[in-house]
C-alpha positions as CSV (number, residue, x, y, z in Angstrom):
1,M,9.9,-11.6,5.3
2,N,7.2,-13.4,3.1
3,K,3.8,-13.1,4.6
4,E,0.6,-15.0,3.9
5,I,-2.7,-13.2,4.7
6,E,-5.6,-15.5,4.0
7,R,-9.3,-15.9,4.7
8,K,-11.2,-19.2,4.4
9,F,-14.8,-19.9,3.9
10,L,-17.0,-23.0,3.5
11,V,-18.6,-23.3,0.1
12,I,-22.4,-23.7,0.2
13,N,-23.3,-24.2,-3.5
14,A,-21.9,-25.0,-6.9
15,E,-22.3,-21.6,-8.6
16,W,-18.6,-21.1,-8.7
17,E,-18.1,-24.1,-11.1
18,N,-19.1,-22.0,-14.1
19,L,-16.4,-19.4,-13.3
20,V,-13.3,-21.7,-13.1
21,N,-10.1,-20.4,-14.8
22,K,-7.7,-23.2,-13.8
23,K,-7.8,-26.5,-12.0
24,Y,-5.1,-28.9,-10.8
25,A,-4.6,-31.9,-8.5
26,I,-2.8,-31.4,-5.2
27,K,-1.2,-33.9,-2.9
28,Q,0.4,-32.6,0.3
29,A,1.6,-33.7,3.7
30,Y,3.6,-32.4,6.6
31,L,7.1,-33.2,7.7
32,N,6.3,-31.4,10.9
33,S,3.3,-29.6,12.3
34,S,3.0,-27.5,15.4
35,E,1.5,-24.2,16.5
36,E,4.9,-22.5,16.0
37,L,6.0,-24.1,12.7
38,T,4.8,-26.3,9.9
39,T,6.8,-27.8,7.0
40,R,4.7,-29.0,4.1
41,I,5.5,-31.0,1.0
42,R,3.1,-30.4,-2.0
43,T,2.8,-31.6,-5.5
44,K,0.6,-29.4,-7.7
45,G,0.1,-30.9,-11.0
46,E,3.6,-31.8,-12.3
47,K,5.3,-29.3,-10.0
48,A,6.5,-29.7,-6.4
49,F,7.2,-27.4,-3.5
50,I,8.4,-27.3,0.1
51,T,6.7,-24.7,2.3
52,I,7.6,-23.5,5.8
53,K,4.9,-21.6,7.6
54,G,5.2,-19.8,11.0
55,K,2.7,-19.3,13.7
56,T,-0.7,-17.9,12.7
57,K,-1.5,-14.5,14.2
58,G,-5.0,-13.5,13.3
59,I,-5.1,-14.4,9.6
60,S,-1.4,-13.7,8.9
61,R,1.7,-15.8,9.2
62,A,5.2,-16.1,7.8
63,E,5.4,-18.3,4.7
64,F,8.4,-19.4,2.6
65,E,7.8,-21.6,-0.4
66,Y,10.4,-23.1,-2.7
67,K,10.2,-25.3,-5.8
68,I,11.8,-28.7,-5.5
69,P,12.3,-31.6,-7.9
70,Y,9.1,-33.6,-8.4
71,E,10.8,-36.9,-7.6
72,D,12.2,-35.5,-4.4
73,A,8.7,-34.4,-3.3
74,L,7.4,-37.9,-3.9
75,G,10.1,-39.3,-1.7
76,L,9.5,-36.7,1.0
77,L,5.8,-37.4,1.0
78,K,6.6,-40.9,2.1
79,L,8.5,-39.5,5.1
80,C,5.6,-37.3,6.2
81,K,3.6,-37.9,9.4
82,N,-0.2,-38.4,9.3
83,S,-2.2,-38.8,6.1
84,I,-1.6,-37.2,2.7
85,I,-4.2,-34.6,1.8
86,E,-5.6,-35.0,-1.7
87,K,-7.7,-32.3,-3.3
88,T,-8.5,-30.6,-6.6
89,R,-7.9,-26.9,-6.6
90,Y,-10.0,-24.6,-8.8
91,E,-9.1,-21.0,-9.4
92,V,-11.9,-18.4,-9.9
93,K,-11.2,-14.7,-10.5
94,I,-13.6,-12.2,-8.9
95,E,-12.7,-8.6,-9.5
96,N,-9.0,-8.2,-8.5
97,H,-8.8,-11.4,-6.5
98,I,-8.2,-15.1,-7.2
99,W,-10.3,-17.4,-5.1
100,E,-8.9,-20.9,-4.6
101,I,-11.6,-23.5,-4.1
102,D,-10.4,-26.8,-2.7
103,V,-12.5,-29.8,-3.2
104,F,-11.1,-32.5,-0.9
105,E,-10.9,-36.2,-1.6
106,G,-10.0,-39.3,0.4
107,D,-10.4,-38.9,4.2
108,N,-11.6,-35.3,3.7
109,L,-14.2,-36.1,1.1
110,G,-17.2,-33.8,1.3
111,L,-15.3,-30.7,2.4
112,I,-15.1,-27.8,0.1
113,V,-13.3,-24.6,1.2
114,A,-12.6,-21.3,-0.6
115,E,-9.6,-19.2,0.2
116,I,-8.6,-15.7,-0.7
117,E,-5.1,-14.2,-0.2
118,L,-5.1,-10.5,0.7
119,S,-2.5,-7.8,0.9
120,S,-3.6,-6.7,4.4
121,E,-5.9,-8.0,7.1
122,E,-8.1,-5.0,6.5
123,E,-8.4,-5.4,2.7
124,H,-12.0,-5.4,1.5
125,F,-13.1,-7.9,-1.2
126,K,-16.4,-8.9,-2.8
127,K,-17.9,-12.0,-1.2
128,P,-19.5,-14.2,-3.8
129,N,-22.9,-15.7,-3.0
130,W,-21.4,-19.3,-2.9
131,L,-19.5,-18.5,0.3
132,G,-20.8,-19.8,3.6
133,K,-19.5,-19.5,7.1
134,E,-16.0,-18.0,7.5
135,V,-13.6,-20.6,9.1
136,S,-10.4,-18.5,9.0
137,Y,-9.9,-18.8,12.8
138,E,-11.0,-22.4,13.2
139,A,-7.9,-24.6,13.3
140,K,-9.7,-27.8,12.4
141,Y,-10.0,-26.4,8.8
142,F,-6.2,-25.9,8.5
143,N,-4.7,-28.4,6.2
144,A,-2.2,-29.5,8.8
145,C,-5.0,-30.3,11.2
146,L,-7.0,-32.1,8.4
147,S,-3.9,-34.4,8.0
148,E,-4.1,-35.3,11.7
149,K,-7.9,-35.4,12.1
150,P,-9.6,-35.7,8.7
151,F,-13.1,-34.3,8.0
152,L,-14.7,-37.8,7.9
153,E,-13.7,-38.3,11.5
154,W,-15.6,-35.2,12.8
């Protein structure tokens, strides 16, 4: 089984901006979203994916992601419930990890979140000084929740 182990933090300053290795635009929305299962459609630059995620337990959950034709993704995005999330993702390498910093746009403007994927829940990593509060366990920061209740409505 594919497993995602991820921690999320708010970003408190712009010091990460000088460390960016890659950047790309993301649009994503959800065909379905519940505690038990979410099905996401995402465009990432000129590529597109469908992702199925299981129930989160701690900071882990089952995740299956498949590339799909870009035009199919555009059609599926129109079928998704709730709003489309738009963000620019920046990748920053710190030691052996890639941090993904999401700068949200549209209804989530003003929200900046950094994520790191780990190989185990106990894995140690260096926390850069641009990280703020950890929000890994706060559902309102999950993208599926942001599509239902955007940051600007909090």
